[in-house]
C-alpha positions in Angstrom: -64.4 21.0 -72.1 -68.4 20.4 -73.0 -68.6 24.0 -72.0 -65.6 25.0 -74.3 -67.2 23.4 -77.5 -70.4 24.8 -77.3 -69.0 28.5 -76.4 -66.9 28.0 -79.5 -69.8 26.5 -81.3 -72.0 29.9 -80.9 -68.8 32.2 -80.8 -68.3 30.4 -84.7 -71.8 31.1 -86.5 -71.7 34.1 -85.3 -68.9 34.8 -87.4 -69.5 37.0 -90.7 -69.6 34.0 -92.8 -66.9 34.6 -95.8 -64.8 32.2 -97.9 -62.1 31.5 -95.7 -58.2 31.4 -96.8 -56.2 30.8 -93.0 -56.9 28.7 -90.2 -55.6 25.0 -89.3 -53.7 23.5 -92.9 -57.0 21.3 -93.5 -59.2 24.0 -92.8 -57.1 25.6 -95.6 -57.1 22.6 -97.8 -61.2 22.1 -97.3 -61.9 25.5 -98.0 -59.5 25.7 -101.4 -61.2 22.3 -102.5 -64.3 23.8 -102.1 -63.6 27.3 -103.3 -62.5 25.2 -106.7 -65.2 23.2 -106.4 -68.0 26.1 -106.3 -66.4 27.7 -109.2 -67.7 25.1 -111.2 -71.5 25.1 -109.3 -73.0 27.6 -111.3 -72.0 25.9 -114.8 -73.0 22.6 -113.0 -76.3 23.9 -112.8 -77.1 25.3 -116.0 -75.4 22.4 -118.3 -78.3 19.8 -118.3 -79.0 16.7 -116.1 -76.2 14.9 -117.7 -73.6 16.8 -116.1 -71.8 15.3 -112.9 -72.9 16.9 -109.8 -70.7 16.2 -106.7 -73.1 17.0 -103.5 -71.6 16.8 -100.4 -73.7 15.1 -97.2 -73.6 14.7 -93.7 -75.3 13.6 -91.2 -74.7 11.8 -87.6 -75.7 8.8 -86.1 -74.7 4.8 -85.3 -72.5 2.7 -86.9 -75.8 0.9 -88.4 -77.2 4.3 -89.7 -73.7 4.9 -91.5 -74.3 1.9 -93.4 -77.8 2.0 -94.3 -77.5 5.5 -95.6 -74.5 4.4 -97.5 -76.7 1.9 -99.3 -79.0 4.6 -99.8 -76.7 6.9 -101.6 -75.4 4.2 -103.5 -79.4 3.5 -104.6 -79.4 7.0 -105.6 -76.3 6.6 -107.3 -77.6 4.3 -109.9 -80.6 6.0 -110.4 -78.9 9.0 -111.2 -75.8 8.4 -112.4 -74.8 12.1 -113.3 -74.4 12.3 -109.3 -71.7 11.6 -107.2 -72.5 12.1 -103.1 -69.7 12.6 -101.3 -71.0 11.4 -97.3 -69.6 13.5 -94.3 -70.5 11.5 -91.0 -70.1 11.2 -87.1 -71.6 10.3 -83.9 -73.7 12.8 -82.6 -70.8 13.7 -80.5 -68.7 16.7 -82.5 -71.2 16.9 -85.3 -72.5 20.0 -84.4 -68.8 21.5 -83.3 -67.0 20.3 -86.7 -70.1 22.0 -88.8 -69.6 25.4 -86.5 -65.9 24.7 -88.4 -67.3 24.7 -91.6 -70.0 27.4 -91.1 -67.4 29.6 -90.2 -65.7 29.1 -93.7 -68.4 29.1 -96.0 -68.4 25.5 -96.4 -71.3 23.7 -95.0 -72.4 20.4 -96.9 -75.1 20.7 -99.6 -77.2 18.3 -97.9 -77.2 18.0 -93.8 -79.2 16.2 -91.0 -80.1 18.4 -88.7 -81.9 18.6 -85.3 -85.3 20.2 -84.1 -85.2 22.7 -81.6 -81.9 24.4 -80.2 -79.7 23.6 -83.4 -82.0 24.1 -86.0 -83.1 27.7 -84.1 -79.2 28.6 -84.0 -78.4 27.8 -87.8 -81.6 29.5 -88.5 -80.6 32.8 -86.8 -77.6 33.1 -88.5 -79.0 32.2 -92.4 -77.0 29.0 -92.4 -80.2 27.0 -94.3 -81.6 27.7 -97.2 -85.6 28.3 -97.2 -87.1 24.7 -99.0 -90.8 26.7 -99.5 -89.8 27.4 -103.6 -89.0 23.2 -103.8 -91.8 22.2 -101.9 -94.1 25.0 -104.2 -92.9 23.8 -107.6 -93.4 19.8 -106.5 -89.2 19.4 -106.8 -89.6 17.9 -102.8 -93.4 16.2 -102.9 -94.9 16.6 -99.7 -98.3 15.9 -100.4 -100.4 15.0 -98.2 -98.1 15.3 -94.9 -99.6 16.9 -92.3 -99.6 20.5 -91.7 -98.3 19.9 -88.1 -95.2 18.2 -89.1 -94.1 20.1 -91.7 -94.5 23.5 -89.6 -91.7 21.7 -87.1 -89.4 22.9 -89.9 -90.5 26.4 -89.8 -88.7 28.5 -88.4 -89.2 32.9 -88.9 -91.5 31.9 -92.1 -89.0 29.8 -93.9 -89.3 26.2 -94.3 -85.7 25.2 -93.1 -85.9 21.1 -92.7 -88.0 18.1 -94.1 -88.7 15.8 -91.9 -87.1 12.6 -92.0 -89.9 11.1 -89.8 -91.5 11.2 -86.9 -90.1 9.8 -83.3 -90.9 10.2 -79.4 -89.2 9.4 -76.2 -89.6 6.1 -75.1 -88.7 3.7 -72.1 -87.2 1.0 -73.3 -87.1 -2.0 -71.4 -86.2 -5.6 -70.8 -89.2 -7.8 -70.2 -87.1 -11.2 -69.2 -85.5 -8.7 -66.4 -88.7 -7.4 -65.1 -90.2 -10.7 -65.3 -87.4 -12.0 -63.1 -87.8 -9.2 -60.5 -91.8 -9.9 -60.7 -92.5 -6.4 -61.5 -94.8 -5.3 -64.2 -94.3 -2.6 -66.4 -97.7 -0.5 -67.7 -98.3 2.7 -69.4 -100.2 4.3 -66.6 -97.3 4.7 -64.2 -96.2 7.3 -62.2 -92.7 8.5 -60.8 -93.3 6.9 -57.6 -93.6 3.8 -59.5 -91.2 4.2 -61.5 -88.7 4.3 -57.9 -90.2 1.3 -56.6 -89.5 -0.6 -60.0 -85.9 0.4 -60.2 -85.4 -0.7 -56.6 -86.7 -4.1 -56.7 -85.0 -4.5 -60.0 -81.7 -4.4 -58.5 -82.4 -6.0 -55.3 -83.7 -8.9 -57.2 -81.9 -9.2 -60.0 -78.4 -7.1 -58.8 -78.6 -5.3 -61.9 -79.1 -1.8 -62.8 -83.2 -1.0 -62.4 -82.7 1.7 -65.2 -80.2 4.0 -67.1 -79.0 7.6 -65.3 -81.2 9.5 -67.3 -79.3 12.3 -69.6 -81.4 15.8 -68.5 -81.6 17.5 -71.9 -84.6 15.5 -73.0 -86.2 13.7 -70.0 -85.7 17.3 -67.3 -88.0 18.8 -70.4 -90.5 16.2 -70.3 -89.9 16.3 -66.2 -91.6 19.7 -66.4 -94.3 19.6 -69.4 -95.8 16.4 -67.3 -96.0 18.8 -64.2 -97.6 21.6 -66.8 -94.2 23.4 -67.4 -91.9 24.7 -70.3 -88.1 24.7 -70.1 -87.8 28.3 -71.9 -90.4 31.1 -71.7 -92.3 32.1 -74.7 -90.2 34.3 -76.0 -87.0 32.5 -74.8 -85.9 35.1 -72.7 -85.7 33.1 -69.6 -86.6 29.8 -68.4 -90.0 28.4 -68.7 -90.5 27.5 -64.6 -90.3 29.9 -61.5 -89.8 27.2 -58.7 -86.8 25.7 -58.4 -88.0 23.1 -56.8 -89.1 21.2 -60.0 -85.3 20.9 -60.5 -84.1 20.2 -57.3 -86.9 17.1 -56.9 -85.4 15.8 -60.5 -81.7 15.8 -59.3 -82.7 14.4 -56.0 -84.7 11.5 -57.1 -81.7 10.8 -59.6 -79.0 10.8 -56.7 -80.9 8.6 -53.9 -81.2 6.1 -56.7 -77.4 6.5 -58.0 -76.5 6.2 -53.7 -78.4 3.5 -53.7 -76.8 1.4 -56.4 -80.2 1.1 -58.6 -79.0 3.3 -61.3 -75.3 4.2 -62.3 -73.7 7.0 -62.0 -71.6 8.7 -64.5 -68.3 7.4 -64.3 -70.3 4.2 -65.8 -72.1 6.0 -68.2 -69.3 8.1 -69.6 -67.7 4.6 -71.1 -71.0 4.6 -73.5 -70.0 5.2 -77.0 -72.5 4.4 -78.9 -76.5 2.5 -78.9 -74.5 -0.7 -79.2 -72.7 -0.1 -76.0 -75.9 0.7 -73.7 -76.2 -1.4 -70.2 -79.6 -2.5 -71.5 -78.0 -4.3 -74.6 -75.5 -6.2 -72.1 -78.2 -6.9 -70.1 -76.8 -4.9 -67.1 -79.8 -2.3 -67.0 -83.6 -2.9 -66.9 -85.1 0.5 -68.3 -83.2 2.7 -70.9 -84.2 5.9 -72.1 -84.4 6.2 -75.9 -86.0 7.9 -78.8 -87.6 5.4 -80.8 -85.7 5.5 -83.9 -83.1 3.7 -82.2 -85.1 1.2 -80.7 -84.0 -0.8 -83.8 -80.1 -0.6 -83.5 -80.4 -0.9 -79.6 -83.0 -4.1 -79.9 -80.1 -5.5 -82.6 -77.6 -5.0 -80.4 -79.0 -6.7 -77.6 -80.0 -9.6 -79.6 -83.1 -10.3 -77.7 -86.6 -8.5 -77.3 -86.9 -5.3 -75.7 -90.1 -3.5 -75.6 -91.6 0.1 -75.6 -93.0 2.5 -72.7 -94.5 5.7 -72.1 -92.2 7.4 -69.7 -93.2 7.6 -66.1 -95.9 10.3 -64.5 -99.0 11.2 -63.5 -100.1 13.0 -66.5 -97.2 11.5 -68.9 -100.2 12.3 -71.8 -99.2 15.9 -71.2 -95.4 15.0 -71.0 -95.1 13.0 -74.2 -94.9 14.7 -77.8 -94.0 13.5 -81.2 -90.4 15.2 -82.2 -89.4 15.1 -86.0 -86.6 12.6 -85.5 -84.2 14.9 -87.4 -84.6 17.0 -90.7 -83.0 17.0 -94.2 -82.2 20.5 -94.3 -79.9 22.5 -97.6 -76.9 24.8 -96.5 -77.5 28.5 -97.9 -73.8 28.5 -99.4 -74.6 25.4 -101.3 -74.7 26.3 -105.3 -76.6 23.2 -106.4 -80.0 23.5 -104.2 -81.7 22.0 -107.0 -79.8 18.8 -107.1 -79.7 18.9 -103.3 -83.8 19.5 -103.0 -84.0 16.3 -105.8 -82.1 13.7 -103.2 -84.7 15.2 -100.3 -87.3 14.2 -102.6 -85.7 10.4 -103.5 -85.2 10.0 -99.4 -89.1 11.1 -98.8 -91.2 9.6 -101.5 -89.1 6.1 -102.1 -90.2 3.1 -100.4 -87.0 1.3 -100.8 -85.4 3.9 -98.7 -87.3 3.0 -96.1 -86.9 -0.6 -96.8 -83.0 -0.1 -96.5 -83.2 2.2 -93.2 -86.6 0.8 -91.5 -87.4 3.3 -88.5 -84.0 4.4 -88.6 -85.0 7.7 -88.8 -88.3 8.1 -87.6 -91.4 6.8 -88.9 -92.2 8.2 -92.5 -94.2 11.7 -93.2 -95.7 9.8 -96.2 -98.8 8.2 -95.5 -98.4 5.8 -98.8 -94.7 4.9 -97.7 -95.9 3.8 -93.6 -98.4 1.7 -95.4 -96.5 -0.1 -98.3 -93.8 -0.2 -95.3 -96.9 -1.9 -92.6 -97.2 -5.0 -94.7 -94.1 -5.9 -94.8 -92.1 -4.9 -91.4 -89.8 -6.5 -88.7 -90.7 -7.0 -85.7 -89.2 -4.3 -83.9 -90.2 -1.8 -86.8 -94.1 -3.4 -85.9 -93.4 -2.1 -82.1 -92.0 0.9 -83.0 -95.1 1.7 -85.4 -97.5 0.6 -82.7 -95.7 2.5 -80.5 -96.0 6.1 -82.8 -99.5 5.4 -83.1 -100.2 4.9 -80.1 -98.7 8.3 -78.6 -100.1 10.1 -81.0 -102.8 9.5 -79.4 -101.8 9.7 -75.8 -99.6 13.1 -76.1 -99.4 17.2 -76.5 -98.1 19.7 -79.0 -94.3 19.9 -79.0 -92.9 23.0 -77.6 -91.0 25.1 -80.7 -89.9 27.8 -78.2 -86.3 27.4 -78.4 -83.7 30.1 -78.2 -81.1 30.5 -80.4 -78.8 29.6 -77.5 -80.8 27.1 -75.9 -78.2 24.3 -76.6 -75.9 26.3 -74.0 -78.4 26.2 -71.5 -79.0 22.4 -72.6 -75.0 21.8 -72.0 -74.9 23.9 -68.7 -77.7 21.6 -67.4 -76.0 18.5 -68.3 -72.6 20.2 -66.5 -74.8 20.9 -63.4 -76.2 17.2 -63.9 -73.0 15.5 -63.7 -71.7 17.9 -60.8 -74.5 17.3 -58.6 -74.6 13.6 -59.0 -70.3 13.8 -58.2 -72.0 15.4 -55.1 -69.4 18.1 -56.1 -73.3 20.0 -55.9 -76.2 19.5 -53.5 -79.3 19.5 -55.5 -80.2 22.9 -54.2 -77.3 24.9 -55.3 -77.2 22.4 -58.8 -80.7 24.4 -59.3 -79.8 27.4 -58.2 -76.7 27.6 -60.1 -78.3 26.3 -63.4 -81.0 29.1 -63.3 -78.0 31.9 -62.8 -76.0 30.5 -65.8 -79.2 29.9 -67.9 -80.7 33.4 -67.4 -77.1 34.9 -67.9 -77.2 33.1 -71.3 -80.6 33.8 -72.6 -80.2 37.7 -71.3 -77.1 37.8 -73.8 
């Protein structure tokens, strides 16, 4: 089913964008409604700031993020009474499938949350996102003082296609009480062998899982980086590593720890529907693999102290990287780009936005916002701020060479990881199968 949806995503985004009148009844209704709205969009932009403007805005996330974003929208509408924002939100699963259907109908929302890497590059290749450079150059979106490195993360093909909502990093989030009970200590300078020993000890001493089963899309990329390799080669036509033993070793470690009961299998993981359901939240696992911007919602759901740690590895500073938590992008099909840009500027430069949302969308990209927040941070946000500061000094530049078909490749990796864990493929067979499928996709 996952392979089907990702194939449909790639297919939908390759369709020549026209306003569709066919399709399902719901799709037709949506397109007809948007056609009516678009008829009035040109006059909306020309008729002045008091004219009522309606913007559609989409994002993915947890229920906590939904609630916070709705409060941010309410604040914006209070300050801009002529603007009405219609929210569209889901969890991450299904978000891009829905967006693909909207893209095929030339019906993308005016403002959309976008993801660095595979998805931004996919949408960029299809010309679906507006260039935000003119809005930055005019000052409509004020990013004065933001580092070039951060801004460059949203650039593809010479166009600025996304404004980062904030920065974040991968973390091994852990439960210090469970570690103390097991008599083990977490340190940032730990190796994969240390990881093996810790999760086995936690399992033996507490009867709980030592760690959540890592998802391969991010963790295997980190595993490669830590050993000096990349997931994709420079021009995106093949994989960035030649020795399949790297993936064999990754599969073998996870499979062995699963067989020993130190990590759960997919039968357990697939019951998790969101951060609030994670094993660490319910005291069933000591370590969780997490993006730092998700630490707040997981900690709140657990109701107890959780701490952040670098991922394991002898060269983890080489593997670690800072990543745009996500982007705000504007659809190329939007007829209200100027109004959409005003909201992005509001989100980027308004301290009240981050007082509401905390670090949920990453550490703010504006220094003055960070400084204003630092005086009144919650204990959790303070940990996240300190962690990002530490990663800034113990990381290497992010890999941005994701081809437009990267999402299909990563989905194939996830499918094969599942088959290896279910013992339908050996680690060696899984690594060979992944190379065959990945390179077929990349050379298409």
